[in-house]
C-alpha positions as CSV (number, residue, x, y, z in Angstrom):
1,M,24.9,-7.3,-30.3
2,T,21.6,-5.4,-30.7
3,V,19.6,-8.6,-29.7
4,R,21.6,-9.0,-26.5
5,L,21.0,-5.4,-25.7
6,F,17.0,-5.7,-26.5
7,W,16.8,-9.0,-24.0
8,K,18.7,-7.0,-21.4
9,R,16.3,-4.2,-21.5
10,V,13.2,-6.8,-21.6
11,V,14.5,-8.6,-18.1
12,C,14.1,-5.1,-16.5
13,I,10.3,-5.1,-17.3
14,A,9.6,-7.4,-14.5
15,P,10.2,-5.3,-11.4
16,L,8.0,-2.5,-12.8
17,W,4.9,-4.5,-12.7
18,L,5.7,-7.4,-10.1
19,A,6.7,-4.7,-7.5
20,A,3.3,-2.8,-7.8
21,A,1.4,-5.9,-6.6
22,G,-0.4,-5.9,-3.3
23,V,0.4,-8.5,-0.7
24,G,-1.1,-9.5,2.6
25,A,-4.5,-10.2,3.7
26,G,-7.3,-7.7,3.0
27,P,-10.9,-7.4,2.1
28,L,-10.5,-8.6,-1.6
29,D,-8.4,-11.6,-0.3
30,L,-11.2,-12.6,2.0
31,A,-14.1,-12.2,-0.8
32,L,-12.0,-14.1,-3.2
33,K,-11.4,-16.9,-0.9
34,S,-14.9,-17.2,0.3
35,I,-15.8,-17.4,-3.5
36,K,-13.2,-20.3,-4.0
37,T,-14.3,-22.4,-1.0
38,D,-18.1,-21.9,-1.4
39,P,-19.4,-25.3,-0.7
40,K,-22.3,-24.8,-3.0
41,A,-19.7,-24.2,-5.9
42,P,-16.3,-24.7,-4.8
43,L,-13.4,-24.0,-7.2
44,S,-10.0,-25.9,-7.7
45,S,-8.0,-22.6,-8.1
46,L,-8.4,-19.0,-8.7
47,S,-5.8,-16.3,-9.5
48,V,-6.8,-12.7,-10.1
49,L,-4.9,-9.9,-11.1
50,A,-6.0,-6.0,-11.0
51,I,-4.5,-3.1,-12.8
52,R,-5.3,0.5,-11.9
53,D,-3.8,3.5,-13.7
54,G,-1.7,1.3,-15.7
55,A,-0.1,-0.6,-12.6
56,V,-0.5,-3.7,-10.9
57,V,-2.4,-3.2,-7.8
58,Y,-3.8,-6.6,-6.7
59,S,-2.4,-10.1,-7.2
60,G,-4.1,-13.0,-5.3
61,Q,-4.0,-16.8,-5.6
62,F,-6.3,-19.4,-3.8
63,G,-6.3,-23.3,-4.1
64,H,-4.1,-25.6,-5.8
65,R,-2.6,-26.3,-9.0
66,R,-2.7,-30.0,-8.5
67,M,-5.1,-31.6,-6.3
68,Q,-3.3,-35.0,-5.3
69,G,-0.4,-37.1,-6.1
70,F,2.3,-34.5,-6.5
71,G,3.7,-32.6,-3.7
72,P,2.3,-32.2,-0.2
73,Q,-0.8,-34.5,0.4
74,A,-3.0,-31.6,0.4
75,G,-2.2,-30.7,-3.0
76,T,0.3,-28.3,-4.5
77,G,-1.0,-24.7,-4.1
78,V,-1.1,-22.0,-6.7
79,D,1.1,-19.0,-6.8
80,A,1.8,-15.9,-9.0
81,R,4.0,-18.2,-11.3
82,T,1.4,-20.8,-11.8
83,L,0.6,-21.2,-15.4
84,Y,-2.9,-22.1,-16.8
85,R,-4.0,-23.0,-20.2
86,V,-6.0,-19.9,-20.7
87,A,-8.4,-21.4,-23.5
88,S,-9.6,-18.6,-26.2
89,V,-7.8,-15.7,-24.3
90,S,-5.1,-17.3,-26.4
91,K,-6.8,-15.9,-29.4
92,L,-6.3,-12.2,-28.4
93,V,-2.5,-13.0,-27.8
94,T,-2.3,-14.6,-31.5
95,A,-4.0,-11.4,-32.8
96,L,-1.1,-9.5,-31.2
97,G,1.3,-11.6,-33.3
98,A,-0.8,-11.1,-36.4
99,M,-0.7,-7.3,-35.9
100,R,3.1,-7.6,-35.4
101,L,3.2,-9.1,-39.1
102,V,0.9,-6.3,-40.3
103,D,3.2,-3.5,-38.7
104,A,6.2,-5.2,-40.6
105,G,4.4,-4.8,-43.9
106,R,4.3,-8.9,-44.1
107,L,0.6,-9.2,-43.7
108,D,-2.1,-7.5,-45.4
109,L,-5.5,-7.6,-43.3
110,D,-7.4,-7.3,-46.5
111,A,-5.6,-9.5,-48.9
112,D,-7.1,-12.9,-50.1
113,I,-5.3,-15.4,-47.7
114,S,-4.9,-18.0,-50.8
115,R,-1.9,-15.8,-51.6
116,Y,-0.3,-16.9,-48.5
117,L,-1.5,-20.5,-48.1
118,G,-0.7,-21.5,-51.8
119,F,-4.2,-22.8,-52.5
120,Q,-7.6,-21.1,-53.1
121,V,-9.6,-20.6,-50.2
122,R,-13.4,-20.0,-50.8
123,N,-16.8,-20.6,-49.2
124,P,-18.4,-22.8,-52.1
125,A,-21.6,-20.8,-51.4
126,Y,-19.9,-17.4,-52.1
127,P,-17.1,-18.6,-54.6
128,D,-16.5,-14.8,-55.8
129,V,-15.8,-13.5,-52.3
130,A,-12.1,-13.7,-51.0
131,I,-11.5,-14.7,-47.4
132,T,-9.2,-12.1,-45.5
133,A,-7.2,-12.2,-42.3
134,R,-9.4,-9.2,-41.1
135,M,-12.4,-11.5,-41.6
136,L,-10.7,-14.3,-39.5
137,L,-9.5,-12.0,-36.9
138,S,-13.2,-10.8,-36.4
139,H,-15.2,-14.0,-36.9
140,T,-16.6,-12.8,-40.1
141,S,-15.5,-15.1,-42.4
142,S,-18.1,-17.5,-42.6
143,L,-16.1,-20.5,-41.6
144,R,-17.7,-22.8,-39.3
145,D,-16.3,-25.3,-36.6
146,N,-18.8,-28.2,-37.6
147,A,-15.9,-30.1,-39.6
148,G,-13.4,-29.7,-36.6
149,Y,-10.7,-27.3,-35.5
150,T,-8.0,-29.5,-33.7
151,F,-6.5,-31.6,-36.2
152,G,-2.7,-32.7,-36.2
153,T,-0.1,-32.1,-38.4
154,E,-0.9,-35.2,-40.4
155,V,-3.9,-33.2,-41.7
156,A,-3.2,-30.4,-44.1
157,L,-5.4,-27.4,-44.0
158,S,-6.0,-27.7,-47.9
159,D,-7.4,-31.2,-46.8
160,L,-10.2,-29.4,-45.0
161,L,-10.7,-26.3,-47.1
162,S,-9.7,-27.1,-50.6
163,P,-12.7,-28.9,-52.6
164,S,-10.5,-31.5,-53.8
165,G,-9.4,-32.1,-50.0
166,K,-10.1,-35.3,-48.4
167,L,-11.9,-33.8,-45.5
168,F,-13.8,-31.1,-47.4
169,G,-16.8,-33.4,-47.8
170,K,-19.9,-31.0,-48.4
171,G,-18.0,-28.0,-47.4
172,D,-19.0,-28.5,-43.6
173,A,-16.3,-26.3,-42.5
174,W,-18.3,-23.4,-44.1
175,A,-21.7,-21.5,-43.6
176,A,-24.2,-22.3,-46.2
177,S,-26.2,-19.5,-47.6
178,A,-29.3,-18.8,-45.5
179,V,-32.5,-17.0,-45.8
180,D,-32.8,-15.5,-42.3
181,M,-29.4,-14.3,-42.3
182,D,-26.6,-13.0,-44.8
183,T,-23.8,-15.3,-44.4
184,T,-21.8,-13.9,-47.2
185,P,-17.9,-13.6,-45.6
186,G,-17.4,-10.2,-44.0
187,R,-20.9,-9.4,-43.3
188,S,-22.1,-11.4,-40.3
189,F,-20.5,-12.8,-37.3
190,H,-20.1,-16.1,-35.9
191,Y,-17.6,-17.2,-33.2
192,V,-15.3,-19.9,-34.8
193,N,-12.2,-21.4,-33.4
194,L,-11.3,-22.6,-36.9
195,N,-10.8,-18.9,-37.7
196,Y,-7.7,-18.8,-35.5
197,G,-6.4,-22.1,-36.8
198,V,-6.6,-20.8,-40.3
199,L,-5.0,-17.6,-38.9
200,G,-2.1,-19.4,-37.3
201,T,-1.3,-21.4,-40.6
202,V,-1.2,-18.1,-42.5
203,M,1.3,-16.5,-40.0
204,E,3.3,-19.6,-40.2
205,A,3.3,-19.4,-44.3
206,I,4.4,-15.7,-44.1
207,A,7.1,-16.3,-41.2
208,G,8.1,-19.7,-42.5
209,E,8.4,-20.7,-38.9
210,R,6.2,-23.0,-36.5
211,F,3.2,-21.2,-35.0
212,D,4.5,-21.9,-31.3
213,R,7.9,-20.9,-31.9
214,F,6.9,-17.8,-33.9
215,M,4.8,-16.5,-31.1
216,Q,7.5,-17.4,-28.6
217,R,10.1,-15.4,-30.3
218,E,7.6,-12.4,-31.4
219,V,5.3,-12.2,-28.5
220,L,5.8,-13.8,-25.3
221,K,9.4,-13.3,-24.9
222,P,9.5,-9.5,-25.8
223,L,6.3,-8.9,-23.5
224,G,8.3,-11.0,-20.5
225,M,5.4,-13.5,-20.5
226,P,6.3,-17.0,-19.3
227,G,4.8,-20.2,-21.1
228,S,4.0,-21.4,-24.6
229,F,1.3,-22.3,-27.0
230,T,2.3,-25.8,-26.7
231,P,3.3,-27.9,-23.5
232,E,6.1,-29.6,-25.4
233,T,7.8,-26.3,-25.6
234,L,7.4,-25.4,-21.9
235,T,10.6,-25.2,-19.6
236,A,11.1,-27.9,-17.1
237,L,10.2,-25.2,-14.5
238,E,7.2,-24.1,-16.2
239,A,5.8,-27.8,-16.6
240,H,6.1,-28.1,-12.7
241,Q,4.3,-24.9,-12.4
242,L,1.5,-25.7,-14.7
243,A,-2.0,-25.9,-13.3
244,V,-3.9,-29.2,-14.0
245,L,-7.7,-28.0,-15.2
246,Y,-10.4,-29.9,-13.2
247,R,-14.0,-30.5,-13.0
248,K,-15.6,-32.3,-10.0
249,G,-17.7,-35.1,-10.8
250,Q,-18.0,-38.9,-11.4
251,D,-18.9,-41.2,-14.0
252,G,-18.7,-38.4,-16.7
253,A,-21.3,-36.4,-14.7
254,W,-21.0,-33.1,-12.6
255,K,-21.1,-33.9,-9.0
256,S,-20.1,-31.5,-6.2
257,Q,-19.5,-33.9,-3.7
258,G,-17.4,-36.2,-5.9
259,P,-13.9,-36.1,-6.7
260,W,-11.9,-33.3,-8.8
261,V,-11.2,-35.0,-12.1
262,A,-8.4,-34.0,-14.2
263,Q,-9.3,-32.7,-17.6
264,T,-6.0,-31.7,-19.3
265,D,-2.4,-30.4,-18.7
266,D,-2.1,-33.3,-16.1
267,L,1.9,-33.3,-17.0
268,Q,3.0,-35.0,-13.6
269,G,5.6,-31.9,-13.5
270,K,7.4,-33.2,-16.9
271,V,7.6,-31.8,-20.2
272,P,6.0,-34.1,-22.7
273,A,7.9,-35.3,-25.8
274,E,7.1,-33.7,-29.2
275,R,4.3,-35.5,-30.9
276,P,5.0,-37.7,-33.9
277,G,5.5,-35.9,-37.2
278,W,6.4,-32.2,-35.7
279,N,10.0,-32.9,-36.6
280,V,9.2,-33.0,-40.2
281,Y,6.4,-30.5,-40.2
282,V,6.4,-27.7,-42.7
283,P,5.2,-24.4,-41.5
284,G,2.1,-23.1,-43.3
285,T,0.6,-26.5,-43.7
286,N,-1.6,-26.8,-40.5
287,A,-1.0,-24.6,-37.3
288,M,-3.8,-26.0,-35.6
289,A,-1.8,-28.3,-33.7
290,F,0.3,-25.6,-32.1
291,G,-2.8,-23.9,-30.4
292,P,-3.4,-20.5,-32.0
293,Q,-7.1,-21.0,-31.2
294,G,-6.7,-22.0,-27.5
295,G,-3.5,-23.4,-26.4
296,L,-1.6,-20.8,-24.7
297,R,-0.2,-21.8,-21.2
298,T,0.7,-18.6,-19.2
299,S,0.4,-17.1,-15.9
300,V,-2.3,-14.3,-15.0
301,A,0.7,-12.1,-14.5
302,G,1.7,-12.7,-17.9
303,L,-1.7,-11.7,-19.1
304,G,-1.4,-8.7,-17.2
305,R,1.6,-7.7,-19.6
306,V,-0.9,-7.8,-22.6
307,V,-3.2,-5.5,-20.5
308,Q,-0.4,-3.2,-19.7
309,L,0.7,-3.3,-23.4
310,L,-2.5,-2.4,-24.7
311,L,-3.3,0.3,-22.0
312,D,-0.1,2.0,-23.1
313,G,-1.2,1.9,-26.8
314,G,1.2,-1.0,-27.9
315,A,4.5,0.3,-25.9
316,I,6.3,-1.7,-23.5
317,R,7.3,0.3,-20.5
318,R,10.7,-0.5,-18.9
319,A,11.8,0.2,-15.4
320,G,14.4,3.0,-15.2
321,V,14.1,4.0,-19.0
322,K,12.0,7.0,-19.8
323,K,11.3,6.0,-23.4
324,P,8.9,3.0,-23.8
325,L,9.9,0.1,-26.3
326,R,7.3,0.2,-29.4
327,F,5.8,-3.3,-29.7
328,L,2.8,-2.5,-31.9
329,S,2.0,0.9,-33.5
330,A,-0.8,3.0,-32.2
331,A,-2.6,2.3,-35.5
332,A,-2.4,-1.5,-34.9
333,V,-4.0,-1.2,-31.2
334,A,-6.7,1.1,-32.7
335,E,-7.5,-1.5,-35.2
336,L,-7.7,-4.2,-32.7
337,Q,-10.2,-2.1,-30.9
338,R,-12.2,-0.7,-33.7
339,I,-15.8,-2.4,-34.1
340,H,-15.8,-4.7,-36.8
341,W,-19.2,-6.0,-35.9
342,Q,-22.0,-5.1,-33.8
343,S,-25.3,-6.9,-32.9
344,N,-28.2,-5.1,-34.5
345,P,-31.3,-6.3,-33.4
346,P,-34.0,-6.9,-34.6
347,A,-31.9,-7.6,-37.6
348,T,-30.0,-10.8,-37.5
349,N,-26.3,-10.1,-38.3
350,G,-24.5,-12.7,-36.5
351,D,-24.7,-15.3,-33.7
352,T,-24.2,-13.5,-30.4
353,F,-23.5,-16.9,-28.6
354,G,-26.7,-16.6,-26.4
355,G,-26.5,-12.9,-26.0
356,A,-22.9,-13.0,-24.5
357,F,-21.3,-11.1,-27.6
358,R,-22.6,-7.8,-28.6
359,A,-19.7,-6.3,-30.6
360,W,-16.1,-7.6,-31.8
361,G,-12.9,-5.9,-32.9
362,L,-9.9,-7.8,-34.1
363,G,-9.0,-10.6,-31.7
364,T,-10.8,-8.6,-29.2
365,Q,-14.5,-8.6,-27.7
366,I,-15.9,-5.4,-27.2
367,F,-17.6,-5.1,-24.0
368,T,-20.7,-2.9,-24.4
369,D,-22.3,-2.9,-20.9
370,S,-25.4,-4.8,-22.2
371,S,-27.8,-6.6,-20.1
372,D,-31.1,-8.1,-21.0
373,T,-33.3,-11.5,-20.5
374,T,-34.3,-14.3,-22.6
375,S,-38.0,-15.0,-23.0
376,E,-37.4,-17.6,-20.2
377,G,-36.2,-14.9,-17.9
378,K,-32.5,-15.8,-18.0
379,A,-30.0,-13.0,-17.7
380,R,-27.5,-12.5,-20.9
381,G,-25.1,-9.9,-22.1
382,D,-21.5,-8.9,-21.5
383,R,-22.3,-6.5,-18.6
384,L,-19.7,-6.8,-15.8
385,L,-21.3,-5.1,-13.0
386,P,-24.8,-5.3,-11.7
387,Q,-25.2,-1.5,-11.8
388,G,-23.6,-1.3,-15.1
389,G,-21.4,1.6,-16.3
390,V,-18.4,-0.2,-17.3
391,S,-17.3,-1.0,-20.8
392,G,-14.1,-1.9,-22.4
393,F,-12.1,-4.7,-24.6
394,G,-10.7,-8.2,-24.1
395,H,-11.5,-11.9,-24.3
396,A,-12.8,-14.6,-22.1
397,G,-12.0,-18.3,-22.2
398,F,-13.9,-21.6,-21.2
399,A,-12.3,-25.1,-21.7
400,Y,-11.7,-28.1,-19.6
401,G,-13.2,-26.9,-16.7
402,L,-11.1,-23.5,-16.8
403,Q,-12.8,-20.1,-17.0
404,S,-10.9,-17.1,-17.7
405,L,-11.1,-13.4,-18.4
406,L,-8.9,-10.6,-19.6
407,W,-10.4,-7.2,-19.8
408,Y,-9.1,-3.7,-20.2
409,D,-10.6,-0.1,-20.3
410,P,-7.9,2.2,-22.1
411,V,-9.6,5.1,-21.0
412,R,-9.7,4.5,-17.1
413,R,-6.5,2.5,-17.5
414,W,-7.8,-0.1,-15.8
415,G,-7.6,-3.9,-16.3
416,L,-8.7,-7.2,-14.7
417,V,-7.5,-10.7,-15.5
418,Y,-8.7,-13.9,-13.9
419,A,-8.4,-17.8,-14.1
420,V,-10.5,-20.3,-12.5
421,G,-9.0,-23.7,-12.8
422,G,-12.0,-25.8,-12.2
423,S,-15.4,-25.6,-10.8
424,G,-17.2,-28.3,-8.8
425,V,-20.4,-27.6,-10.3
426,D,-21.7,-27.4,-13.9
427,P,-21.3,-23.5,-15.0
428,A,-24.3,-24.0,-17.4
429,L,-26.6,-24.7,-14.4
430,N,-25.4,-21.8,-12.3
431,P,-25.9,-18.8,-14.8
432,G,-25.1,-15.3,-13.6
433,K,-27.8,-12.8,-12.3
434,F,-27.3,-10.0,-15.0
435,S,-25.1,-11.2,-17.7
436,S,-23.7,-14.4,-19.4
437,F,-21.0,-15.0,-17.0
438,N,-21.8,-17.6,-14.5
439,Q,-22.5,-16.7,-10.7
440,W,-18.9,-17.0,-9.3
441,E,-17.4,-15.1,-12.5
442,E,-19.9,-12.2,-11.6
443,R,-18.6,-12.7,-7.7
444,I,-15.3,-12.6,-8.8
445,I,-15.6,-9.6,-11.1
446,G,-17.6,-7.5,-8.7
447,A,-15.2,-8.0,-5.7
448,T,-12.3,-6.9,-7.9
449,F,-14.0,-3.9,-9.0
450,E,-15.2,-2.8,-5.4
451,H,-11.7,-3.8,-3.6
452,A,-9.2,-2.9,-6.0
453,L,-10.4,-0.8,-9.0
454,F,-12.9,1.8,-7.3
455,T,-10.6,2.2,-4.4
456,K,-6.9,3.3,-4.4
457,T,-6.2,1.3,-1.1
458,V,-6.2,-2.4,-1.8
459,H,-4.9,-3.5,1.4
460,P,-4.8,-2.2,4.9
């Protein structure tokens, strides 16, 4: 009975944030449409959401979730229900699931993860240093992606991380000791996808449940988010609404005048069958196949629910109900946002990913409003606006042509989410003018701030 009442309350969430979305033509629509259709750098699709004072003030979608062969000849348009594979923004959502376990007293952030996984996990260069969930969440574990991070369920995590494992080799999944940087676990930062594959496996071992199913039950459904961490567990309607991710090119090369080429999630509107071995998979063996590092398919509006949750300190607001529903403790949210690593030049205490990362929390990038240039004059940094003055928290995503961002400022109670379904030119050859974002991302962010966050009137 309690569960049924809970879900009735969750259903009431939707009108609170959907009703606030601006509609109709306006300056921001025009600006974003111009960015999407720029002949020098066209985008296959673009979805943007802006939150001001904790409420959605703008929701806009442009382009096509499928370019050809399904639906109208001109393509199937994106709308507010369109789902994207949001790439590494998934990691922030995974962190919410981990903190749910922390709040429940089931996951100790500072415990040796070996106790959860059932085998010893150590960097062979530092055999006396335990690896913890806090290190995984903050990318300070000394793990590396060199040995891979997308293994299927036929591979056990112990195969990769245990010295007796068939894939351990020379310990390629770990950082070696170095003269120019202290790579001791817990002391330096290196952004690594494998951290979240390991974290997802720890979460499975604790919950006794497959990662994607755990996240569906503990995070997505309570927050009212559509989608799933695996395409195989989407509903038929969600599979139909899923955006194909594209790059424009020909013969493997970027070519703005070439055709749009599907990169992933070309499901033809159908839910794929479960992969071989999933029916006998034992949770806690290897969660990488279930997407903790980048597999979440959800809508931009769904990510807006994450923004609102964090703006409200871990509480879910409900229409018509004064008392919010507690999803995460205030202490858990504070821990997500607390600085766990910060770049400290001229000392070398981590890899800044070409200057894009300057500080990190637990599952959250901390935007420090930093901007500088390389010796070649290329801009870099986490600055969001050319004039500066904006900081906050969030996560970016980049994979298979998609570029995405979830950002929020809990002081101003502002938030911004966008997803680009694919670009017609190579982002690496179109760097931003003042940051590590590419040119069209800088324009998307700037237009949304100008027309939705710096002004109370979004549409005339």
